[in-house]
N, C-alpha and C positions, 0 to 999 in steps of 0.2 A: 380447492384453494387456488386462488388466482396467482398469476405471475405478472409482476410489473417490471418493465425494463426501462432504464434511463440512458440517455446518450447512446442510442442504438445505431450501429452502422452495419455495413454489409458483412463484416467479419466478426464483430463482437459488440456486446453492450458493455459500457463502462460500469454499470450497476445492474444487478438483478435482485429483486425483492420477492421472496416467496415466504408466505406466512409472516412470521415475526423475525425473519433473518435477511440480512443484507449481505450480498456478495459483491466484491469489486473485482474488476479485471486487474491484471498486473499493471502497475503504474510505473512509468519511467519518467525521468527528469526532462520533460519536453522544453522547459524554460532554462535548463542548465546542461545541455549536452556537452560532453567533453570537459566539464568542470570537475574539480576534485569530488571524491565520494561524499564528503560532508555537505557540500553544496547540492549535489544530486539528491541526497537523502532528505535534506530540508525541503527541496522542491517537491519531491514525491509525497512527503507527509502533509504538505500544504494542499496538494491535490486530493489526498485521501480525506483530509478534514472537509474539504468542499464537497466531495462526493457523498460522504456520510451525512452531511447537513442536508443535501438535496434529497436524500433518502429518508430523512427524519431520524437520524441517529447521530452518534458522536463517538470519539475515541474512548470514552469511559465505558462504552458498551461493546468493546472489542471482545470477540470470542477466540479468534485465531488469526495468526499472521504467517505468511510465507514470504521469505526474503531470499532473493537470488543475488549473489554478489560475484562479480567477475574475477576478483582477486582477494582471496581470504586474508592477505596481509593487511587489507584495509578494514578488516572486521571491527577492530577497536574504534576506529574513527567513525564508522557507520553507527556502532552501538552508542557512542557518546551522544550523537544527535537523536537516536531512537530513545535513549534513556531520558533525555531532557524533554522529549515530546510526549511519551506515553503517560497516561493518567496514573498517578500514584495509587497503589492498591487495586488497580484494575488492569494489570498486565495480562495479555492474552496468552494462550498456548501459542508457541512460536517454533518455527523451523527456519534455519538459515543454511543455505548450501552454496558452494561455489559452482558457478555455471557460466558457460559462454552465452552471452546475451545476443539478441538479434543483430545489433550493430555495435562496433567497438566504442562508439561515443557514449554509450550507456554502460555504467558500471554497477548499477543497482536497479533491481525491480522488486516491487512490493505489492502483494495482494492481501486483502484482509476480509474477514467475515465478522459481522457485528450483529447484535440484536437491535431491533427497533426500540425507540424510547417508549 
């Protein structure tokens, strides 16, 4: 079975496709660093939509999501954006943990796994 990689760099690929499964790297809010968690979450989910589309999938095909958040007190704010974005009836298995991220300007990081269309 072949492996396809999209947006590959020296350190990582933004997307890896193996069989009928799409894996994304953890996404941060590159267009909203230092902004509130709601803005960062929106930016990340927009990035994920784009990556899934490039891979031939979409958010209705999500299998799993892992969310890292730097301050659990913003969990509700992040969830409000997530809940408005996720496809109704197609919510993935999900984990959310508090973690120190690579740089303090990022307060949320999200990685997803999805099935191909």
